[in-house]
C-alpha positions in Angstrom: 118.8 36.1 78.7 118.7 39.8 78.2 122.1 38.9 77.2 120.4 38.6 73.9 120.6 42.3 73.6 123.8 43.4 75.2 123.2 47.1 74.6 120.0 47.0 76.6 121.7 45.1 79.4 124.5 47.6 79.6 122.1 50.4 80.1 120.2 48.5 82.7 123.4 47.6 84.4 124.4 51.2 84.7 121.0 52.2 86.0 120.5 49.4 88.5 124.0 48.7 89.7 123.5 50.4 93.0 120.1 48.8 93.5 121.6 45.3 93.1 123.6 45.8 96.3 120.3 45.5 98.2 119.2 42.3 96.4 118.2 39.6 98.8 117.0 36.0 98.6 114.6 34.5 101.1 116.6 31.2 101.5 113.4 29.3 100.9 115.2 26.7 98.9 118.6 26.6 100.6 118.3 22.8 101.0 118.6 22.4 97.2 122.3 23.1 97.5 123.4 20.5 100.0 126.5 18.3 100.1 129.9 18.3 98.5 130.5 20.1 95.2 133.3 20.6 92.7 133.2 23.6 90.4 134.9 25.0 87.3 134.9 28.7 86.1 136.3 30.5 83.1 136.2 34.2 82.3 138.1 37.4 82.1 139.5 40.1 84.3 139.4 43.6 82.8 140.1 47.2 83.6 139.2 49.8 81.1 140.1 48.7 77.6 142.5 46.0 78.8 141.4 42.4 79.7 143.0 39.0 80.2 141.9 35.4 80.7 141.0 34.2 84.2 140.0 30.7 85.4 139.3 28.8 88.6 138.6 25.2 89.8 137.8 24.0 93.3 135.4 22.4 95.7 133.2 23.2 98.8 130.6 21.8 101.1 127.1 23.3 101.3 125.1 22.5 104.5 121.7 23.0 103.0 121.1 25.9 105.4 123.0 28.7 103.6 126.6 28.1 104.7 129.7 27.2 102.6 132.5 25.4 104.4 135.6 23.3 103.6 136.1 25.5 100.5 139.3 25.1 98.4 140.2 26.6 95.0 142.9 27.2 92.5 142.9 30.2 90.2 145.1 31.4 87.4 145.4 34.5 85.3 147.7 37.1 83.8 149.8 39.1 86.2 150.7 39.0 89.8 148.2 37.9 92.4 146.0 36.0 90.0 147.3 32.6 90.7 146.2 30.9 93.9 146.9 27.3 94.9 144.7 25.3 97.2 143.3 28.5 98.7 140.8 27.9 101.5 137.5 29.8 101.6 134.2 30.0 103.3 130.9 31.6 102.4 127.2 31.9 102.6 124.3 31.5 100.1 120.6 32.0 99.8 118.3 30.4 97.2 114.9 32.0 96.5 111.6 30.5 95.7 112.3 30.5 92.0 115.6 28.5 92.5 117.8 31.4 91.8 120.6 31.9 94.3 123.3 34.3 95.4 126.6 33.1 97.0 129.1 35.3 98.8 132.6 33.9 99.3 135.4 35.0 101.5 138.6 34.0 99.7 141.6 34.9 101.9 139.9 38.2 102.9 138.7 39.0 99.4 134.9 38.9 98.8 133.5 37.4 95.6 129.9 37.3 94.7 128.2 34.7 92.5 124.7 34.3 91.1 123.5 30.8 90.3 120.5 28.8 89.0 119.7 25.3 90.4 119.1 22.4 88.0 116.8 19.4 88.7 119.9 17.3 89.5 121.0 19.5 92.4 123.8 21.0 90.3 124.1 24.7 89.7 125.0 27.1 86.8 126.7 30.2 88.1 128.3 33.5 87.0 130.6 36.0 88.6 128.4 38.8 89.8 130.4 41.7 91.1 132.2 43.6 88.2 131.3 47.2 87.9 132.4 50.4 86.2 134.1 48.5 83.4 136.4 46.7 85.8 136.4 43.3 87.6 136.0 39.7 86.6 133.2 38.3 84.4 132.6 34.6 83.6 130.6 31.5 84.2 130.9 28.0 85.4 129.2 25.0 86.9 128.9 23.5 90.3 128.4 19.7 90.4 127.7 17.2 93.1 130.8 15.2 94.1 131.3 11.5 94.9 133.8 11.7 97.7 134.5 7.9 97.5 136.3 8.8 94.2 138.9 10.8 96.1 141.4 8.0 95.6 144.3 7.6 93.1 143.1 4.1 92.2 139.7 5.4 91.3 141.1 7.3 88.3 141.5 4.3 86.1 140.6 3.4 82.5 140.2 5.3 79.3 139.5 9.1 79.4 138.9 11.8 76.8 139.6 15.5 77.5 138.9 18.9 76.1 140.3 22.3 77.2 140.4 25.7 75.7 141.5 29.2 76.6 143.9 32.1 75.8 147.5 33.2 76.4 148.6 36.4 78.0 148.0 38.3 74.7 144.5 36.9 74.3 145.5 34.5 71.5 143.1 31.5 71.6 144.1 27.8 71.8 142.4 24.5 72.3 143.4 20.9 72.9 141.3 17.7 72.5 142.8 14.3 73.3 142.7 11.1 75.3 144.7 8.8 77.6 144.5 5.6 79.6 145.1 5.7 83.4 146.5 2.7 85.3 145.1 3.8 88.6 148.5 4.3 90.1 149.5 7.7 88.7 150.7 6.8 85.1 148.9 7.9 82.0 149.6 5.9 78.9 148.4 5.8 75.2 148.1 9.6 75.4 147.1 11.3 72.2 146.0 14.8 71.4 145.8 17.7 69.0 146.2 21.3 69.6 145.0 24.4 67.8 147.8 26.8 68.9 146.6 30.2 67.9 145.2 29.2 64.5 147.6 26.4 63.6 146.8 22.8 64.4 149.4 20.2 65.4 149.3 16.6 66.5 150.9 16.2 70.0 153.5 13.5 70.6 153.6 12.7 74.3 156.8 11.7 76.0 155.4 11.7 79.6 152.0 11.8 81.2 151.2 11.3 84.9 148.9 12.4 87.7 149.0 12.8 91.5 146.1 13.0 93.9 147.7 15.6 96.3 144.8 15.9 98.7 142.5 12.9 99.3 140.3 15.0 101.6 139.4 17.5 98.9 139.8 15.5 95.7 142.5 17.9 94.5 145.3 16.6 92.2 147.7 17.5 89.4 148.4 16.2 85.9 151.6 16.7 84.0 151.9 16.3 80.2 155.3 16.5 78.3 155.1 16.5 74.5 156.2 17.9 71.3 154.1 19.6 68.6 155.5 20.8 65.3 158.9 19.6 66.4 158.8 21.9 69.5 159.0 20.3 73.0 156.6 21.7 75.6 154.9 20.7 78.7 151.6 21.6 80.5 150.7 21.2 84.1 147.1 21.0 85.2 145.4 21.1 88.6 142.2 19.0 88.9 139.3 18.5 91.3 137.4 15.2 91.2 133.7 15.2 90.5 133.5 11.5 90.3 135.7 8.6 89.0 134.5 9.5 85.5 134.9 13.2 85.6 137.6 15.8 86.6 137.5 19.6 86.3 140.9 20.7 85.1 142.8 24.0 84.8 146.3 24.8 83.4 148.3 26.1 86.4 151.6 27.3 84.7 152.3 31.0 84.5 150.3 32.3 81.5 152.6 32.8 78.5 152.6 32.1 74.8 154.1 28.6 75.5 151.6 27.9 78.3 148.1 29.4 77.6 145.5 29.3 80.4 143.4 26.3 79.4 140.5 24.8 81.4 137.9 22.2 80.7 137.0 18.7 81.7 138.3 15.1 81.6 135.7 12.4 81.2 135.6 8.6 80.9 136.0 7.4 77.4 133.6 4.5 76.5 135.6 2.6 73.9 133.6 -0.2 72.3 135.2 -3.7 71.9 137.6 -3.5 69.0 137.8 0.3 69.2 135.9 3.2 67.7 135.0 3.1 64.0 133.1 5.2 61.6 130.0 3.5 62.9 130.5 5.2 66.2 129.1 8.3 64.5 125.6 7.3 63.4 122.5 9.4 63.7 121.8 12.9 65.0 124.3 14.8 67.2 123.9 18.4 68.4 127.2 20.3 68.3 128.0 23.7 69.8 131.2 25.7 69.7 132.7 29.1 70.9 135.7 31.0 69.5 137.1 34.3 68.4 137.0 35.8 64.9 139.0 38.7 63.5 136.6 40.9 61.6 138.8 43.8 60.4 139.5 45.0 63.9 142.6 44.5 66.1 140.8 42.6 68.8 139.0 39.3 68.4 135.2 39.3 68.2 133.4 36.4 70.0 131.9 33.8 67.7 129.4 31.1 68.7 127.5 28.5 66.7 125.4 25.4 67.1 124.0 22.8 64.7 122.7 19.3 64.0 125.2 16.8 62.5 123.6 13.7 61.0 126.1 10.9 60.3 125.4 7.8 58.3 127.9 5.5 60.2 130.0 5.1 57.1 132.0 8.3 56.9 129.5 10.8 55.5 127.2 13.3 57.2 125.1 16.4 56.6 125.3 19.5 58.9 122.7 22.2 59.5 124.5 25.1 61.2 123.7 28.5 62.7 126.2 31.0 64.0 126.8 34.6 65.1 129.9 35.4 63.1 131.5 38.9 63.1 128.3 40.2 64.8 126.0 39.0 62.0 123.9 35.8 61.7 125.1 33.1 59.3 123.7 29.7 58.6 123.5 26.8 56.1 121.3 23.7 55.8 122.3 20.1 55.0 125.8 20.8 54.0 127.5 17.5 53.1 130.7 16.4 54.8 133.0 13.5 55.5 134.6 12.0 58.6 137.1 9.4 59.6 137.3 7.8 63.1 140.4 6.1 64.4 140.2 3.3 67.0 141.3 5.6 69.8 138.5 8.0 69.0 140.5 10.6 67.1 138.2 11.9 64.4 138.9 14.0 61.3 136.0 16.0 60.0 135.7 18.0 56.7 132.7 20.1 55.7 132.4 22.9 53.2 136.2 23.6 53.0 136.5 23.6 56.8 138.4 21.0 58.8 137.7 19.9 62.4 139.4 17.6 64.8 137.5 15.6 67.5 138.0 13.0 70.1 135.1 10.7 70.9 133.9 10.2 74.4 131.2 7.7 73.4 129.1 7.1 70.3 127.8 10.4 68.9 129.6 12.3 71.8 132.8 14.2 71.4 135.1 17.1 72.0 135.9 19.0 68.9 137.6 22.2 67.6 137.9 24.0 64.2 141.3 23.9 62.6 141.5 27.6 61.7 142.2 31.0 63.3 138.7 31.2 65.0 139.7 28.2 67.2 136.1 27.3 67.7 136.0 24.7 70.5 133.1 22.8 72.0 131.2 19.6 72.4 128.9 17.3 70.5 126.2 15.1 72.2 123.6 12.7 70.8 120.2 14.1 70.1 117.4 12.0 71.6 115.6 9.7 69.1 112.3 11.6 69.0 110.6 14.2 66.8 111.0 17.6 68.5 108.2 20.2 68.3 106.9 22.9 70.6 105.4 20.4 73.0 108.9 19.0 73.8 110.1 22.4 74.9 108.0 22.6 78.1 108.7 23.0 81.8 111.3 24.7 83.9 114.8 25.3 82.8 118.0 26.6 84.4 120.3 28.4 82.0 123.5 30.3 81.7 126.1 31.8 79.3 128.9 29.2 78.8 132.5 29.7 77.9 132.6 33.4 77.2 135.4 34.2 74.7 136.0 37.8 75.6 135.6 40.4 78.4 132.7 42.0 76.5 130.5 39.0 76.7 127.6 39.8 79.0 127.0 36.6 81.1 123.8 35.5 82.8 122.3 32.7 84.8 118.6 32.3 85.4 115.5 30.3 85.7 112.9 30.1 82.9 109.5 28.4 82.2 108.3 27.3 78.8 104.6 26.4 78.2 105.0 24.1 75.2 102.1 25.8 73.4 101.5 25.4 69.7 101.9 26.9 67.2 103.7 29.5 69.3 105.3 28.7 72.6 105.9 31.2 75.4 108.9 31.4 77.7 109.2 33.7 80.7 111.7 33.9 83.5 114.1 35.9 85.6 117.9 36.2 85.2 120.9 37.6 86.9 123.4 39.4 84.7 127.1 39.9 85.1 128.3 42.8 82.9 131.6 44.6 83.1 129.6 47.7 83.8 127.7 46.2 86.7 125.4 43.4 87.7 121.7 43.3 87.2 119.6 41.1 89.5 116.3 39.5 88.6 115.8 41.0 85.1 112.5 39.8 83.7 112.5 37.8 80.4 109.8 37.1 78.0 109.9 35.4 74.5 108.0 33.3 72.0 109.4 30.3 70.3 108.7 27.7 67.6 110.4 24.2 67.3 110.0 22.0 64.3 110.9 18.3 63.6 111.4 19.1 59.9 113.4 19.8 57.9 115.9 19.9 60.8 114.8 17.9 63.8 114.7 20.0 67.0 115.8 23.3 65.4 113.8 26.2 66.6 113.7 30.0 66.7 113.0 32.3 69.6 111.8 35.9 69.5 112.6 37.9 72.6 109.7 40.3 73.3 111.1 41.9 76.5 113.3 44.9 76.3 114.2 45.8 72.8 113.9 42.2 71.6 116.2 39.9 69.8 116.3 36.6 67.8 117.7 33.3 68.9 118.3 29.9 67.2 118.0 26.8 69.3 118.7 23.1 69.0 117.0 20.5 71.2 119.3 17.8 72.6 116.6 16.1 74.7 113.3 17.2 76.1 115.3 18.4 79.2 118.1 20.2 77.4 118.6 22.6 74.5 121.4 24.9 73.4 120.9 28.4 71.9 122.8 31.0 69.9 121.8 34.7 69.9 121.8 36.2 66.5 121.4 39.7 67.9 124.2 39.9 70.5 127.4 41.7 69.4 129.4 39.5 71.8 127.7 36.0 71.5 128.2 32.8 73.4 126.6 29.4 73.6 123.6 29.4 76.0 122.7 26.1 77.6 119.3 25.3 79.1 118.8 22.3 81.3 115.8 21.1 83.3 115.5 22.7 86.6 113.3 22.1 89.7 109.6 23.0 88.9 108.8 26.7 89.5 106.7 27.3 92.6 103.0 26.9 91.7 101.0 30.1 91.9 98.4 30.2 94.6 95.1 28.7 93.4 93.0 31.2 91.6 90.2 32.3 93.9 86.8 31.9 92.2 83.1 32.0 93.0 82.1 28.4 93.6 78.3 28.9 94.3 75.4 31.2 95.0 72.3 29.9 96.8 68.9 31.3 97.9 66.9 30.4 100.9 64.0 30.1 100.5 63.8 29.8 96.7 60.1 30.9 96.6 58.5 33.8 98.5 55.3 35.7 98.4 55.8 39.1 97.0 56.6 41.6 99.8 58.7 39.0 101.7 62.5 38.4 101.4 65.0 35.6 100.7 68.6 35.3 101.9 71.3 34.8 99.3 74.7 33.2 100.1 77.9 33.5 97.9 80.7 31.0 98.5 84.3 31.3 97.3 86.6 28.5 96.4 89.0 29.5 99.2 89.6 32.2 101.8 89.1 35.8 100.6 92.4 37.8 100.4 93.4 40.7 102.5 90.9 43.5 102.0 88.1 41.0 101.3 86.6 39.9 98.0 83.8 42.0 96.5 81.2 39.9 94.7 79.0 41.8 92.2 75.2 41.1 92.4 72.4 41.6 90.0 68.7 40.8 89.4 67.0 40.0 86.1 63.8 41.8 87.3 64.3 44.6 89.7 60.6 45.3 89.9 59.9 41.9 91.4 63.2 41.3 93.3 66.1 43.5 94.2 69.6 42.9 95.5 72.4 45.2 96.7 75.0 46.0 94.0 77.6 43.9 95.7 78.5 41.9 98.8 81.9 41.6 100.4 83.4 38.4 101.7 85.6 39.4 104.6 89.3 38.6 104.5 89.9 35.0 105.4 86.2 34.1 105.1 84.8 31.9 102.3 81.2 33.1 102.2 78.9 36.1 102.8 75.1 36.6 102.8 72.8 39.3 101.4 69.1 40.0 101.3 66.8 39.8 98.3 63.8 42.1 98.7 60.6 41.5 96.8 57.4 43.4 95.8 53.8 42.2 95.2 53.2 40.6 91.9 50.0 39.8 90.1 51.2 36.4 88.9 54.0 33.9 89.8 57.3 35.5 88.6 60.7 33.8 88.3 63.6 36.1 88.8 67.3 35.2 88.2 69.7 36.4 90.9 73.4 36.5 89.7 76.7 36.9 91.5 80.0 37.5 89.7 83.7 37.3 90.9 87.0 36.5 89.3 85.5 36.2 85.8 82.9 33.6 87.0 79.2 34.1 87.4 76.9 31.9 89.4 73.0 32.2 89.3 70.0 31.0 91.2 66.2 31.5 90.5 63.8 33.0 93.0 60.1 32.6 92.4 58.0 35.5 93.6 54.3 34.5 94.0 51.2 36.7 94.3 49.7 37.1 97.8 46.8 34.6 98.4 43.3 36.1 98.5 42.1 37.1 102.0 40.6 34.2 104.0 36.7 34.2 104.0 34.7 35.0 107.1 31.4 33.7 108.4 28.7 36.0 106.9 25.5 34.3 108.2 23.8 31.4 110.0 20.2 30.5 109.1 17.7 27.9 110.3 14.8 26.4 108.3 12.3 26.1 109.8 12.8 28.4 112.7 10.0 26.7 114.7 9.6 22.9 115.3 7.6 20.5 117.5 10.1 19.1 120.0 11.0 15.5 119.4 8.9 15.3 116.3 10.6 17.7 114.0 14.2 19.0 113.2 15.5 22.1 111.5 18.2 22.5 108.9 21.0 25.1 109.6 23.0 26.7 106.9 26.4 28.5 107.4 27.5 30.9 104.7 31.0 32.3 104.1 31.9 35.6 102.6 33.9 33.8 99.9 35.0 30.3 98.8 36.4 28.1 101.4 40.2 27.6 101.2 42.1 24.4 100.4 41.2 21.8 103.0 37.8 23.4 103.6 36.6 25.7 106.3 35.6 24.1 109.6 32.8 26.1 111.3 32.2 25.4 115.0 28.6 24.9 116.2 26.9 25.0 119.5 23.3 25.2 121.1 22.3 27.2 124.2 19.5 24.6 125.1 19.6 20.9 125.3 16.2 20.8 123.7 18.0 21.4 120.4 21.3 19.7 119.6 23.8 20.3 116.8 27.1 18.6 115.7 30.2 20.1 117.1 31.1 21.6 113.7 30.4 21.6 110.0 32.9 21.8 107.1 32.4 24.0 104.1 34.1 22.1 101.3 37.0 23.8 99.5 35.8 26.3 97.0 32.2 26.2 98.4 30.7 29.1 100.2 28.1 27.3 102.4 27.3 24.0 104.2 24.2 22.7 106.0 23.8 20.8 109.2 20.8 19.3 111.2 19.4 20.6 114.4 17.8 17.8 116.3 15.1 18.4 119.0 13.8 16.6 122.0 10.2 16.4 123.6 9.6 19.3 125.9 6.8 19.8 128.6 6.4 23.4 127.6 7.4 25.5 124.6 11.0 26.9 124.7 13.6 28.4 122.5 17.3 27.6 121.7 20.1 29.9 120.4 22.1 28.1 117.7 25.7 29.5 117.3 28.2 29.1 114.5 31.8 30.4 114.8 34.7 30.7 112.2 37.9 32.7 112.3 36.8 34.8 115.2 33.3 35.6 113.9 30.2 34.1 115.5 26.7 34.2 114.0 23.5 33.1 115.8 19.9 32.1 115.0 17.0 31.3 117.3 14.9 28.0 117.1 11.5 27.7 118.8 10.9 24.2 120.2 7.1 23.7 120.8 5.2 21.4 123.2 
């Protein structure tokens, strides 16, 4: 969508044209293009200041692995060598992770290069991608999945509407809308149509209409119309390729002259209600979008594009809100009143603000239409979904392209975009491939903001391009998965169509810091703890540097950072501490990727030194054996610790006995014990010993006869 500022694109095209030749796609999504496809293309071939209309229709098979086979196409244009009939081709393609692809075709020894964007349906929007230096072919088209069971004459049966547009060899613009009934055997009846032939509109009176399926293997066939318009007999011959029984891509195949302009477009099943169409067949909201040429005081036509919301009342009246890029300037109006009249075969006359349009209904609120003036605006109308559209509706992934360029100067693009649906301002980003006469540009980055409102015009929005030199766009929501847009800044505008695409690849999960832990969570000052940081996933190449900090560097210190090695999810670090006078909580923090995780380490003061055994005393120190006992006292150098202090006791002489130990209660400094004695035949002495934490104290007891 840098198409939105053509001058910028042209500069880029000149700068990057040589670099584009090296553009590659990984082929990561080649399987998205898989099966049988039909395609339609319209554009221009130019050389210097001269250009002429060019178109193509055809089919191919994609194998889902990057190869194009069983290709066949028909082309038409002005001059020798431009018309090919049932030309075989082969090719290759590659689709990248963002669903943008490049296709290279070998058409009878001539190489053509296309850029395309995949939609969610498996179809693709493409552009011609190889013009340069002001010469070559530019244009756009669609590739659509084919139902090969419809490659049968009898399958083309029932009612059909059609719409085609294009130019003659002098770049005069023409358009036809109409309808017919097919009998499934080659005859077309009840044909009706109207043509805007270079600014003058005529009804067509058909004298003959038939079709032939010339190749049941490829779905290729031809249609012949003979008719008069304005009293002048004429005939047109089209080639078609079947998409399905309800849709044909068609292109005029006669030599391009004033009598037989090069027209291309589509034939689709017409859903006529019982009793035929009536004014009630237009009832509610319909988004319309048209492209044409305007003459703005210059010799050559200037592309014109517009889109709007038509609201019909089912009784012949409507209002229209409209935005257009006309003569390279924005123009719009709101709720303009108009009238319409619908015939039973779907032919519809429309009048609004002094302008007249002709249309042929495909279904209720769905039609081909053209403006009956020299602009020859031609396009399509389709029902707007019955919902209130705001920013939240424009959300998700979209494939987009420039459609139906009306002149060689139109800068076409295809690309993939993502909208976030944010309110009050939405954001859209993406990448696009650009086909300019001055050279292709691959993968141009796009960025814009947007706003969509449900009132006063449901689904009308504006978009401001913020990439490049910027630009302004008006858009209309058709459904939540489709919208159309018109650039008000582009000197050579076209209708831009956005359709839902496959979701963009999800970015890798953001790596974050999931936790930080300490072990142990409490230490005595002077000891250390081990910290562990854990990430939400493997660290990237080069590792992940996690920043560390401490709320109290006097009590606890950490390194400034720790690195989680590439591929690892965690790393450890040491928390060093110092002595404290009182219990001190310290917060250890780790930060990575905008997230901070913390844990608390409690630094406690060192416990007082353990007491020692300072003395052992006996009272009395002399007793009569067997008749008296003595009391021993053990004294510590300080209070006994929690749990008490167990002091071991012993006696050197059986005449005096002591318990094996005595316990000094917690917080106490001494404890007593009894020294029992026995009768002795002669006086003797006993050494009483007390031991605690490696210290032994003794006292002597005299045992008398």
